[in-house]
C-alpha positions in Angstrom: 0.1 0.4 -0.1 1.4 3.7 -1.3 1.1 5.9 1.2 1.8 9.9 0.4 2.9 12.5 3.2 3.4 16.1 2.4 4.9 17.4 6.0 5.3 21.3 6.3 9.0 21.7 6.9 10.8 19.2 9.3 10.2 18.0 13.2 13.3 19.7 15.6 14.1 20.2 18.7 16.0 23.1 19.9 17.6 23.4 23.4 19.7 26.0 25.1 20.6 26.5 28.7 17.2 27.9 29.5 14.5 26.3 27.5 13.7 23.5 24.9 11.1 24.0 21.9 9.8 21.0 19.9 8.0 21.6 16.4 6.5 18.6 14.7 5.7 18.9 11.2 2.2 17.3 10.6 1.0 16.0 6.9 -0.1 19.0 5.0 -2.6 16.6 2.8 -4.7 15.8 5.9 -7.6 18.0 7.9 -5.5 20.9 9.6 -4.3 19.3 12.6 -2.0 21.4 15.3 -1.4 21.9 19.1 0.6 24.7 20.7 1.3 25.1 24.5 4.0 24.5 27.3 5.2 21.4 29.1 4.0 20.9 32.6 5.4 17.4 33.5 8.4 17.5 31.1 10.2 14.7 33.0 7.9 11.7 32.7 7.1 13.3 28.8 10.8 12.8 28.3 10.6 9.1 29.6 7.3 8.5 28.0 8.8 9.3 24.5 11.9 7.7 24.7 9.5 4.5 25.4 7.5 5.1 22.4 10.9 5.4 20.5 12.1 1.8 21.7 8.5 0.6 20.2 9.5 2.3 16.7 13.0 1.1 16.3 12.1 -2.4 18.1 12.9 -5.5 15.8 12.9 -9.1 17.9 12.8 -10.9 14.4 15.5 -13.6 14.4 18.6 -12.3 12.4 21.0 -15.3 10.8 24.6 -14.6 10.9 26.0 -13.4 7.7 27.8 -16.6 6.3 28.8 -15.1 2.2 32.6 -14.5 3.1 32.5 -17.6 5.0 30.7 -19.1 1.9 33.2 -17.4 -0.3 36.0 -19.0 1.2 35.1 -22.4 1.2 34.0 -22.3 -2.6 37.5 -21.6 -3.2 39.3 -23.9 -0.5 36.8 -26.8 -2.2 39.4 -26.3 -5.2 42.5 -26.1 -3.3 41.2 -29.5 -1.2 40.3 -31.4 -4.9 43.6 -30.3 -6.4 45.3 -32.3 -3.0 43.2 -35.3 -3.4 44.0 -35.7 -7.2 47.5 -35.3 -5.9 47.4 -38.2 -3.8 47.0 -40.3 -7.1 50.6 -40.3 -7.3 50.0 -39.2 -10.8 53.6 -37.4 -11.8 51.6 -35.4 -14.9 48.2 -34.8 -13.1 50.7 -33.3 -10.0 52.3 -31.1 -12.4 49.3 -29.9 -13.9 47.4 -29.0 -10.7 50.9 -27.0 -9.2 50.5 -24.8 -12.3 46.3 -24.2 -12.1 46.7 -23.8 -8.0 49.4 -21.0 -9.1 46.9 -19.4 -11.8 44.3 -19.6 -9.3 45.8 -18.2 -6.8 47.1 -14.7 -8.6 43.8 -15.0 -10.5 41.9 -14.7 -6.7 44.7 -12.2 -5.7 44.1 -10.2 -8.2 39.8 -10.3 -7.8 40.8 -9.1 -4.4 42.7 -6.0 -5.5 39.9 -5.4 -7.7 37.2 -5.5 -5.9 38.2 -4.3 -2.6 37.1 -0.7 -3.4 33.7 -1.5 -4.1 33.2 -3.8 -0.8 35.2 -1.0 1.3 32.8 1.6 -0.3 29.8 -1.1 0.9 30.6 -1.4 4.2 31.1 2.7 4.3 27.4 3.2 3.1 25.8 0.8 5.4 27.9 2.1 8.3 26.8 5.6 7.4 23.0 4.8 6.7 22.9 2.8 10.0 24.5 6.0 12.4 23.5 9.0 10.1 20.0 8.2 8.2 18.3 5.5 10.4 15.3 7.3 9.3 14.9 4.4 6.3 15.0 1.8 8.9 12.0 3.2 10.1 8.9 2.0 8.2 6.1 4.3 9.2 6.0 7.6 10.9 4.3 8.3 14.1 0.4 8.9 14.3 -0.5 12.2 16.6 -4.1 12.5 17.4 -5.3 16.0 19.6 -8.7 15.7 20.9 -10.8 18.0 23.3 -9.3 16.4 26.4 -6.0 15.2 25.2 -3.3 14.4 23.0 -1.9 10.7 21.9 0.5 9.4 19.9 0.8 5.9 18.0 3.1 4.0 16.7 4.0 0.4 15.7 7.5 -1.7 15.9 9.2 -2.9 12.5 8.9 -6.4 13.3 4.7 -5.6 13.7 4.4 -7.4 17.3 4.4 -4.4 19.2 2.4 -1.4 19.4 2.6 1.9 21.4 0.4 4.8 22.5 1.1 7.3 25.2 -1.8 9.7 25.9 -1.3 13.1 27.5 -4.1 14.9 29.2 -4.2 18.5 29.3 -2.6 18.9 33.0 0.5 18.1 30.9 0.6 21.1 29.4 0.6 24.7 31.7 -0.7 26.8 29.0 -2.3 26.0 25.7 -2.3 28.5 23.5 -4.3 27.2 20.3 -5.5 23.2 19.1 -7.5 21.8 16.3 -8.8 17.9 16.8 -7.7 15.5 14.4 -5.2 13.2 13.4 -2.1 13.6 11.3 1.4 11.8 10.4 4.2 13.6 12.2 7.9 13.8 10.6 9.8 11.8 12.8 13.6 11.1 12.8 16.1 9.4 15.2 17.7 12.8 16.0 14.8 14.0 17.5 15.4 10.8 20.2 18.6 12.3 21.0 17.2 15.9 21.3 14.4 14.8 23.9 17.0 13.8 26.2 17.9 17.2 26.6 14.5 17.8 28.3 15.0 19.3 31.8 13.1 19.8 34.6 14.6 23.3 35.2 14.2 24.4 31.3 11.1 26.2 29.9 9.9 23.4 27.4 7.7 24.4 23.9 5.3 21.7 22.5 4.2 22.7 18.9 2.2 20.7 16.3 3.0 23.4 13.7 -0.1 25.5 12.1 2.0 27.1 10.2 2.2 24.1 7.9 -1.6 24.4 6.9 -0.6 27.7 6.0 -1.2 28.7 1.8 1.6 29.8 0.3 2.1 30.5 -3.6 6.2 30.6 -3.0 8.8 28.8 -1.1 7.2 25.2 -2.4 10.5 23.6 -1.2 10.1 23.9 2.8 7.5 21.3 1.7 8.6 17.6 2.3 7.0 14.9 0.6 7.1 11.1 1.6 5.8 8.6 -0.6 6.0 5.3 1.8 4.9 2.0 0.2 4.0 -0.2 3.2 3.3 -4.0 3.1 -0.1 -5.1 4.1 0.9 -7.1 6.8 2.0 -3.6 8.3 -1.0 -1.9 7.9 -2.8 -5.4 8.9 -1.1 -5.1 12.3 -1.9 -2.0 13.2 -6.2 -2.6 12.6 -5.8 -6.5 14.5 -4.1 -4.6 17.2 -6.8 -2.2 17.6 -9.6 -4.7 16.9 -8.0 -6.6 20.1 -8.6 -3.6 22.5 -11.9 -4.1 21.9 -12.1 -8.2 22.9 -12.7 -9.2 26.9 -9.7 -9.2 28.9 -8.8 -10.6 32.3 -7.1 -7.0 33.8 -5.0 -6.2 37.0 -2.6 -4.1 38.6 0.9 -4.8 39.1 3.4 -2.6 41.3 6.2 -1.0 39.3 8.6 -2.7 41.3 7.1 -6.0 40.0 7.6 -4.7 36.3 11.4 -4.2 37.9 11.9 -7.9 38.6 10.1 -9.4 35.7 12.9 -6.7 33.4 15.9 -7.7 35.9 15.1 -11.2 35.4 14.9 -11.2 32.1 18.2 -9.3 32.0 20.2 -11.8 34.2 18.9 -15.0 32.3 19.0 -16.1 28.5 16.8 -18.9 27.8 18.4 -21.4 25.2 15.2 -23.4 24.4 11.3 -23.6 24.4 8.9 -22.4 26.0 10.1 -18.7 26.6 6.7 -17.8 28.6 5.5 -16.2 31.4 2.4 -18.2 33.2 0.4 -15.7 34.9 -0.7 -17.5 38.0 -4.3 -15.9 39.1 -6.1 -16.9 42.2 -8.7 -14.5 43.9 -7.4 -12.6 46.9 -3.6 -13.8 46.7 -0.6 -12.2 45.5 0.4 -12.8 41.6 2.4 -15.3 40.8 4.7 -15.3 37.2 6.4 -18.5 36.2 9.5 -18.0 33.5 9.4 -21.0 31.3 11.7 -23.1 30.6 14.3 -22.1 34.0 10.9 -22.2 35.9 11.6 -19.0 38.2 9.2 -18.0 40.1 7.9 -14.0 41.1 5.8 -13.6 43.3 4.6 -10.0 43.2 3.5 -9.4 46.9 2.6 -5.8 46.2 -0.2 -6.8 43.6 -3.6 -8.8 44.7 -5.6 -10.4 42.1 -9.0 -9.1 42.9 -10.9 -11.5 40.3 -13.3 -13.9 41.7 -12.4 -17.0 39.4 -8.7 -18.7 39.0 -6.4 -18.2 36.2 -3.4 -19.6 34.5 -2.3 -17.4 31.2 0.6 -17.6 29.1 1.8 -15.1 26.9 4.9 -15.6 24.9 7.5 -12.6 23.6 8.4 -11.8 26.6 11.5 -10.0 26.0 9.3 -6.9 24.6 8.2 -6.4 27.9 11.8 -4.6 28.2 9.9 -1.5 26.6 8.7 -0.6 29.8 12.2 -0.7 31.8 12.3 3.4 31.0 8.6 3.9 32.8 9.5 2.5 36.5 10.9 5.4 37.9 7.8 7.6 37.1 4.9 5.2 36.4 2.7 5.2 39.6 1.2 1.0 38.5 1.3 -0.7 35.7 -2.6 -2.5 34.5 -2.4 -5.5 32.8 -5.1 -6.9 30.3 -4.4 -10.5 28.9 -6.9 -11.6 26.3 -5.8 -14.8 26.8 -2.9 -17.8 26.6 -1.0 -16.7 23.3 -3.4 -13.5 22.5 -2.8 -10.1 22.6 -2.1 -8.7 25.9 -1.7 -4.7 26.6 0.3 -2.7 29.5 -1.1 0.1 30.7 1.5 2.4 32.4 -0.1 5.0 34.6 2.1 8.1 34.9 -0.3 10.2 36.5 -1.3 13.0 34.0 0.0 10.6 31.1 -0.6 6.9 30.5 1.9 4.7 27.9 0.3 1.9 26.7 2.6 -1.1 25.1 0.1 -3.6 23.1 2.1 -7.1 22.4 0.8 -9.4 19.5 0.4 -13.0 20.7 4.1 -13.6 19.4 7.4 -11.9 18.7 7.4 -12.9 15.4 4.3 -12.1 13.6 4.3 -14.8 10.9 2.1 -17.9 10.2 3.2 -19.8 13.3 -0.5 -17.9 14.9 -2.0 -17.9 11.3 -5.8 -17.2 12.1 -5.1 -16.4 15.9 -8.2 -13.7 15.9 -9.9 -12.2 13.1 -9.3 -8.9 11.8 -13.3 -9.1 10.6 -14.6 -10.9 13.6 -18.4 -11.1 13.4 -20.3 -8.4 14.8 -24.2 -7.3 15.1 -25.1 -6.7 12.0 -25.4 -2.5 11.2 -26.8 -1.3 8.4 -24.9 1.5 6.7 -27.1 4.6 7.1 -26.9 3.2 11.1 -23.5 2.8 11.4 -22.4 6.1 9.4 -25.4 8.3 11.9 -23.4 6.6 15.0 -19.6 7.6 13.6 -21.3 11.1 13.1 -22.3 11.9 16.0 -19.6 10.1 18.1 -17.2 12.9 15.8 -19.5 15.4 17.4 -18.0 14.5 21.0 -14.9 12.9 19.6 -15.0 10.5 22.2 -17.8 9.2 24.0 -18.8 5.8 26.2 -20.6 3.1 24.0 -23.5 3.1 26.5 -23.8 7.2 26.7 -23.7 7.0 22.7 -26.6 4.4 22.7 -28.7 7.3 25.3 -28.3 10.1 23.5 -29.1 8.5 19.9 -32.1 6.2 21.7 -30.5 2.7 20.6 -29.4 -0.2 21.9 -25.6 -0.7 23.0 -25.5 -3.6 20.7 -25.8 -1.7 17.9 -24.0 0.8 18.8 -20.6 -1.4 19.6 -21.5 -3.1 16.3 -20.9 -0.2 14.3 -18.0 1.2 15.9 -16.4 -1.9 15.7 -16.3 -2.1 12.3 -15.3 1.7 12.0 -12.3 0.4 14.3 -11.7 -2.6 12.2 -10.9 0.4 9.2 -9.1 2.2 11.3 -11.2 4.9 11.6 -11.7 4.6 15.6 -10.3 3.2 18.2 -11.0 1.6 21.8 -9.5 3.3 24.7 -8.4 0.5 27.4 -7.5 3.6 29.7 -10.9 5.0 29.6 -13.2 2.5 28.2 -14.5 5.0 25.5 -14.3 4.8 21.9 -12.4 7.7 20.1 -12.2 8.9 16.4 -8.9 8.4 14.8 -8.9 8.3 11.4 -5.5 6.1 10.6 -4.9 6.9 7.2 -6.3 10.0 4.9 -7.5 7.1 2.1 -9.5 4.7 3.0 -8.4 1.7 3.7 -9.1 -1.4 1.5 -10.3 -3.6 4.4 -11.0 -6.5 1.8 -7.1 -6.5 1.1 -6.3 -6.8 4.6 -9.2 -9.2 6.0 -6.6 -12.1 5.5 -2.8 -12.5 5.5 -2.9 -14.5 2.5 -5.7 -16.6 0.0 -5.1 -19.7 1.7 -6.0 -17.8 5.2 -9.6 -16.6 3.3 -10.1 -19.8 1.9 -9.2 -21.8 5.2 -12.0 -19.5 7.4 -14.2 -20.2 4.4 -14.1 -23.8 5.1 -14.4 -23.1 8.6 -17.6 -21.3 8.2 -18.5 -23.7 5.8 -18.5 -26.6 8.2 -16.0 -28.6 5.9 -13.6 -29.5 9.0 -13.3 -32.5 10.9 -11.7 -32.1 14.3 -10.2 -34.2 17.0 -7.3 -33.1 19.5 -4.4 -35.0 21.3 -2.1 -33.9 24.0 1.4 -35.5 23.3 4.3 -35.0 25.8 5.5 -31.9 23.7 2.2 -30.1 23.2 -1.0 -31.1 20.9 -1.8 -32.9 17.7 -4.7 -32.0 15.7 -5.9 -34.5 13.0 -9.1 -34.6 11.0 -10.5 -34.1 7.2 -11.7 -31.0 5.4 -13.8 -31.3 2.4 -12.9 -29.2 -0.7 -14.6 -29.4 -4.1 -15.6 -32.9 -3.9 -12.2 -34.3 -2.3 -11.6 -35.1 1.3 -8.5 -34.1 2.5 -6.4 -35.5 5.8 -4.1 -32.8 7.6 -2.3 -33.0 10.6 -0.4 -30.7 12.7 1.4 -30.9 15.8 1.6 -27.2 17.6 4.5 -27.5 20.2 4.3 -26.1 23.9 5.9 -22.2 22.1 2.3 -22.5 20.1 4.2 -23.0 17.0 3.7 -25.4 14.1 6.3 -28.4 14.8 5.3 -30.5 12.1 2.6 -30.6 9.9 1.4 -32.6 7.1 -1.4 -32.7 4.4 -2.2 -34.7 1.3 -3.1 -31.6 -1.0 -0.9 -30.5 -4.7 0.4 -27.2 -2.7 1.9 -29.5 0.4 3.3 -32.1 -1.9 4.9 -29.4 -3.8 6.3 -27.1 -1.5 5.9 -28.8 2.4 5.9 -25.8 4.5 8.7 -24.0 2.6 5.7 -21.5 1.8 4.1 -22.1 4.6 1.1 -24.2 6.0 -1.4 -25.0 3.3 -5.7 -23.9 3.7 -6.2 -27.5 5.0 -3.5 -27.1 8.1 -4.8 -23.3 8.9 -8.3 -24.6 9.0 -7.4 -27.2 11.5 -6.4 -24.3 13.9 -8.7 -22.1 13.0 -11.7 -25.1 13.7 -9.7 -25.5 17.1 -9.7 -22.1 18.2 -13.0 -21.9 17.6 -13.6 -24.7 19.9 -11.3 -23.8 22.6 -11.7 -19.8 22.3 
C-alpha cells in the first residue's frame, strides 16, 4: 500500500541553557490538526517519548549470521582440496598440471581481491553511514498523533509488526495551551529527535508544538514542504488494525506495582533461555498475590504488592516476553501498571499510569508476526449486523464529541448498546476509531487519509481466506490429542468434492512443529511457503472450539 505525506517542514527540537522547543511538522495533506502549548510534566514526558521511540525501533525477528564470506572462502578452498586429492593419486603429470593451475588460481584470486576491494570497502562504509547517520530509512512509518478535546496521544508500530505503543497526555501535562484543532495527522519523525528529547530538563521551559503554520497557504517557497511516499506491506497495516480490534476483546485485568515490573525486567536481563517454551505463566488466584512463572527455567516472581481481585482462578501464558523490556524506562515515573490479557497466546496490553499521562504497550501473541499464529483472531470477527445508514449516523454522532462511552452514545441516539458496539467495531476494523483501554471510551482516530482497502487487509494470504471459508461452511472435522511435547491436531477437510487429511503438531510454544497434508500445495511446497489452507483450517477450527 502506497502512502503519500507532505510535511510542512521538518520536525525539530531546539535546546539552550534555559529552554527547549519541540516543533512537530504535520502532514499538510490531511485536515488541519495542530496544538501549541508549554510542557508542565517535563521529565515524565521525556521518559514516555523515549519508551515510544523504543517501540518504533523494536525488531525482535531472528537475524541469521552473515555467512557470505565463509561460503566464498569455502568455494575457493574446495578447489584446493580437490587438487590435493588428485595429487594423492601419485600421477606426476597430474601433479604438475595441478601445481600450475593452483599458482594461476592464486594469482587470479589476488587480482580479484585487488579489483573488488574498493567496492567492498565502499559498501561497508555506505551501510555504516546509513545506520549511523540516516536511520530514518530503517523506520517503517512516521508516528500518528491525534488531538482531542481532552488529550493528545501518539501512536506507533514496531518494525517487526509485533509491538504497538500509545502515549496519551491529558491537558494537565501542559501549563499553557494557546491553540489547538482536533484531528489526526502523521508527524515527521527522525532518530535525531530522540537524541534531542534527552536534553529535556525539569528546570528548562519546554514548548510543545504541532506546527499550525504548516497548513498556511503558500504560493512561494514550495521547497519548504517535504513530500514522502512510503510503500507499506499490507501485513504492517493489517497488524495495526488487528491491535486496534484486539483492544475491544474481553480481558482479564489486574494491577502490578512498578517494582514488580522491575523484577520482571531484572530477571529477563539476568537469564537467557536457550530452548522453549519461552513464556511467562500468570498464575492468578482470588485475593492472593499474583505469581509469574518464567519458563523454561521455572523461576517464580511472587508479586506481594499486587493482589488479584478477580473472582475465579486463572492461568494465562504469554510469549515474546523480552518485549516487556520496553517498559523498563517507565518504572521510575509510573504509579502502577495495569495488565490486560485476552488469553493464552493472544494479544496482551500493559498500561503504565504516569499520572496525567498513560503509556499503553500492546503485544501480539508472538514476537514473530508470521504464520506460526495464523488465524489467531480474525480482523473481521463477526459482530452485530448494522446497516450502513445507521452505522454512519453513529460515527457522525461520535465525531461530534470526538470520544464517548458506547452506553452514553446509545442513550443519546435512543438505540441499543449492541448496535452501537457493532457499528463502532466495524469502524475500528476500518481504522477510523480506536478503543481507549484506559478510560473505556471509543475515540475518533483516522489511521490514514485514504480509505483503507479492508477487503485486501482481511486475510494474510489467499490460503487463510480459503481456510476461513472452509470453517464457516462446516467442512472441517477435528480431533485433538495431547502429546508429550504439545498438541496434535488431525481431521478431515472437504473441499471441491475431495476429502483431505491434514495433521498438525503444535509445540509448547504454540508454534507449528510438524504438519502434513495430502493436497497438491503441501506435496509441492511442504512448509517452505507456509501451511496449506487445510492445515490452517484445523488451527482455526481448534481455536473456535477452544476460545
